[in-house]
N, C-alpha and C positions, 0 to 999 in steps of 0.2 A: 799748479796746485795752489790752493788758497788756504791760508790759516783761518781766515774769518768765515768762509763759506764752504761747508762740507756738504755738497749736493747729495752724495751717496748716503750720508748720515741722515739727512732730511727725509729722503725717500724711505729709508729703512724705518725711521721713527714714525712716519705717517702710516706705513703698512702695519707696523706693530700696534699703533693706536686703533686702527680699524679692526684688527684681529681681537684685541682686548674688548672692544665694544660688542662685537658679535659673540664673544665668549660670555660676556656678562648677560646678554639676552638669552642665550641658551641655558645658562645656569639658573636664570630667573624662571624660565619655562619648566625646568626640571624641579625646582624647589616648590613652585606653586601648582604645577600640573596644568597650567593654562598658557595658551599662546596670547590671549587677550585678558589681562588681569586688571587693567585700568584704562581710563580714557586716552592716555598717551599712546598706548599700544595700537589702538584702532578706535577712534572716536565713534564711528558709525556703528560698528559691531557692539561696542560697549553700551551705547544708548539703547539698542534693540534688546540686548540680553538683560539689561537692568530692568526694563519694563516687563520682560517675560518672567524674570525672577520675582518681581513684585506680585505678578499674577499667581505664580506658584505658591508663594506665601499666603496669598488671599484664599486660594482654593483649599489649602490645608485647613484654614479656619472654617471654610464653608463645609468641608467634610466633617468637621467636628459638629457643626450645626445640624447637618443631616443625620449624623449618628444620634444626636440628642433627640431630634424630631422622630426618628424611627423608633427609638426606645419609648418615647411618650405615646406614640400611636399604638405600639405593641401592647402597652399596658391597657389602653382603652379597648383594643380589639379583644384581648384576653378576658377583660371584665365583661364586655358585651356578650361574648360567647358563653361565659359562665352564667350570666343573667338569663340568656335565652334558654339554657338547659334548666335552670330553676323554674322559669315560666312554663316550660313543658311539664315539669313536675306538678306545678299548680294546675295546669290543664287536666292532668290525670285525676287530681282530687276533685276538680269541678265536675268532670264527667261522672265520677263516682257519686257525687252529690245529687245527680239527676234521679237516682233510684230512691223510691219512697221508703224502702225498708232498710235505711241506714241511719247512723247517728250523725246527723249533719253538724252538730255542735262540735264533736271531736274533729271532724273534717275541717271545720272552720279554724280550729286551733292550729292544725297543721298548715293551713293556708297562711295564717297570721305569722307563723314562724318563718316560712319561706319568704314572705313579704319583708319581714325584718332583716332577713339575711341579704335580700336584694338591696335594701337600703344601705346596709353595711358595706356591700361591695361598691355601690355607687359613691359613697363618701370616701372610700379608701383608694379608689382607682386614680391616683395622681402620681405623676413623675416630676420631681423637682418642683412641686407645688402647683403643677398644671393638671387640671382634671378635664378631660374631653367628654365625659359622659354626665356632666353636671352643669347646668346653665346653658345659655345660648351663645350665639356669636361664632366666631371662627378664629383660627390661629394661623399666622403666616410664618413659614419656615424658610429661612434664607437658603436658596438652592443654587445660585450661580451669579457670576459677574459677566455681563455681556459687554464686550468692547467693540465699538463701531470702528469703521475704517478711519474716521477722523480723530480717534483716540478717546472719544466720549465713553464713559463707563456707567452702566446702569445695573442696579441690583435686581435680581429676579427671585421670586418666592413661590413656594407651593402653599396654597391655601387649604387648610384642613378645617372643615366644618364640625362643630360640636354636635353631639347627639345627646340630648338631655334624657337620660333613662331614669330620672328620679320620679318619685310618685307624688311630687308636689302638686297640690290641687290648683287649678286655674281660678283666679279671682278677677272678676270683671270690674274695671275701674269705674269711678263715679265722677271724675273731674272732666274739665273741658279738653277735648282732644286737639292735638296739633293739626291733624288732617281733618278736612271737612268733606262731607259727602252730600250728594244731591240725587234724589230719586226722580225719575221722569213721570212715574205714576202718581195716583192720588191715594195710595194706601191699598189698592186692589189691583190684582193682575187678572184681567178678563180671560175668558176661555180662549184658547188658541192664540194668545197674545204674548208679547215679550216686553218686559220692562227692564230698565237698566239702573244700576247704582253707579254713579260716577264719583270716584275719589280724586279730589283735587291734588295736583302734583305737589309733593312735599316730602321731606325726610321723615321717616317713621322712627319714633322713639320707643325704647323698650318699655313695656307696660301699657302702650296704647291699645285700647280695647275696641274691637269691631264686632258689631252684631247685626245680623240679618234675621228678621222674624218672618216666617212663612207659615200661614195657616195656624198661628198661635204657638208655633214651636220656635224657640230661640236657637240660632246657630252662632256661637261665639268663637272668636279667636283673639287671644292677647299676644301682641307682638313680642318677639324676643330681640335681644341685642343683635344688630346686623340685618334685621329684616327690612325689606322694601315693600312698597305697595304691591308689586308683582307677587311677592311671597304671601302677602295678606289675601289677595284675591284668589290665589291658587289654593290656599288652605280653606278658605270659605267655600270655594267651589267643590272641593273634595268632600267637605263635611255635609253639604246639602245634597249633592247628587246621590240618588238612591234612597235618601231618607224619607222623601215625600213622593209617593207614587204619582207619576205624570208630570213632575216638575224637574226640569233640567237647568243647570247653571253652567255658564262658560265664562272664563276670564281671558281677557286680551292683554297679553304682556306688552309693555312698551320698552323702548331702548333705554330710556332714563326716566324712571318713575318720579324723580325729584323735579323734572321739568315738564313732563307730559302726564296728563290724566290717565288713570287706570280705570277701566270699565268692567263691571260685573253684570253680565246679561242673564236675566232669569226668564225662562220660558214656561208658560202654563199650557201643557198639552192636554189638559182635562176639559170636560164640558162645563165645569163649575168655576166660579170666581175664587181666587186665592188671595187672602189678605197678606200684605207684607209691609214691613217698615224697616228702616235701617238706622243704626246709632253708632256714633264714634265718641268714645270717652278716653280719658287718660287715668293714670294712677293704678292700673291693674297689675296683676302678677301672672306671668306666663306659667302655665302648667307644664309639668314634665310629660314626656311621651308615655310614661307609665302611670299617669294620674289616675286612670280607672282602676289601677291595682289597689289603691287605697280605699276604694269603695266596694270591693268584692266581698260579698257576704253570702255564703252558701248555707247559712243556718236555716233558711226557709226555702220552700220550693220555688217561689217567685225569684228570690235572690240567686238561687242556683241557675235558673233559666237565664237571667240577665248576665250572670257571670260567664256562662258558656258562650254568649255572643261577644262579650268584652275580651275574653282571654285570647281569642284569635287575633284581634288587633294588637294586643300587647306583645304576643309572640312575634308578629310581623315587624313590630317596631324594633325588637331585639335583633331579629335577623337583618333588617335593613342597616342598623348601626354596625353590626359585625361586618357586613359586606362592604360598607363604605370605608370603615377603618382598614379592612384588609386591602382594599384597592389603593387607599392612600399610602399605606405602609409599603406596598409593592412599588408604587411610583417613587417613593423616597429612596428605596433601596436601589432601584434602577438608576436614579439620578446620582446616587453616591458612587456607584460603579463607574458611571460616565466621568464624574469629577476625578476619580482616581486615575482612570485611563488618560484623561486630558492632562492631569498633572505629570504623569509619566512621559507623555509625548512632549510637553513643554520642557521638561528636564533634558530629554534626549536632544531636542533642538538647541537648547542652550549649550549643551556639551559639544554638539557638532560645530557650533560657531566659536567656542572659546577654548575647548580642551586642546592641550598640546599633544602632538604625535611624539610620544616618548621614545619610540624606536628610532625615529629620524633624529630626535634631539640627542640621543646617545651617540649616534654615528657622527653628528656634527660636533659634539663635544670633543670626541677623540681627535677628529681632524683639526679642530681649532687649537687644541692643546699642542699638537705637533707643529702647527703653523706658528704658534706663539714661541715655542722653543727655537724654531728656525729664524723667526723675526729677531729674537734676542741675539742670536749668533750673528745675523746679518748686521744688526746695529753695532755689535761689538767690533766686527771686521771694519765697518765704515769708520768708526771712531779711531781705529788704529792707523788709518791712512795718514793722519796728520803727524804721526810719529816719524814717518819717513823724511819729513822736512828737516829733522835734526841732523841727518847725515850730510846735508848740504853745507852745514856750518862747522863741521869737524876740521 
């Protein structure tokens, strides 16, 4: 026996130290509820779950953005539907004005009241200061964060186009245009011939004014914010087609109108020559989709006849706006549901990697507590062995 070296005591002390360390680990799991609460516990799992948790926090913010976007579009959709209903009431009055034996002046008064109410709705249909039925352009709503396998993160958005349901009159500009155009003809389209108007590749600025004159009739389009030359050519094509018997127009869209020319082809299918010119100016004012509403006047027979033709296009503009906003709102709501499901899945994954098994931890705690008590007893017995040395010196 050695007084200086007590091997049994050293073994008992080492065992008790290990028991205490394991007991501290189990107690930490029980108090935090996690088996991995910091990088020391498991560096790899901690790194993965920290990134996942940051994504969860980001998706919560995205869900808020989607809720805001859905509410904004809902206001625009509701306003568009209300305006469409009022336009249908206007149509009823316009139809009534087709009869000669009516007081068209009183009918015009009712039309003016409905027109003012539509303007009031257009001006008030905003949510948090954003009005989707007044002015042009589009709005991007943050919809997701896309993480690539290399860790690169990019933001994704849902683009919502505005539908200008104001009755603002279109004003053709008088300044020099940013876009230039060139016609292949000499001012006339011969019978059974096709001429083209080529718009040089460029960015279109709001207010830029495009005009194609055919047979003495001007067909104008003033660009809104966000328009491209593809939009301009499409709008002019739709305005001209059907307006002049025998003349058809087609627009060829290009992948990037700012780097490639956009062409408007005009075909004269008649047996006579049709005069044509084209103009591009700047400084105009884009008209609202309901611009014709401001000029409806059923106080005369001629005005009533014109109004009957105009009101159909106005109602269709309201229907188109309602349908587009409805589709956009549905997409936003679907994306919001996906983001919520994705967030729940990420939380479940984080829990599976880091949450402690409390049933197992409870059983281990009781076992380690018993081991701790036995370890203390073993250490006490080992320490008492040195006392037996005293009997040798009595």
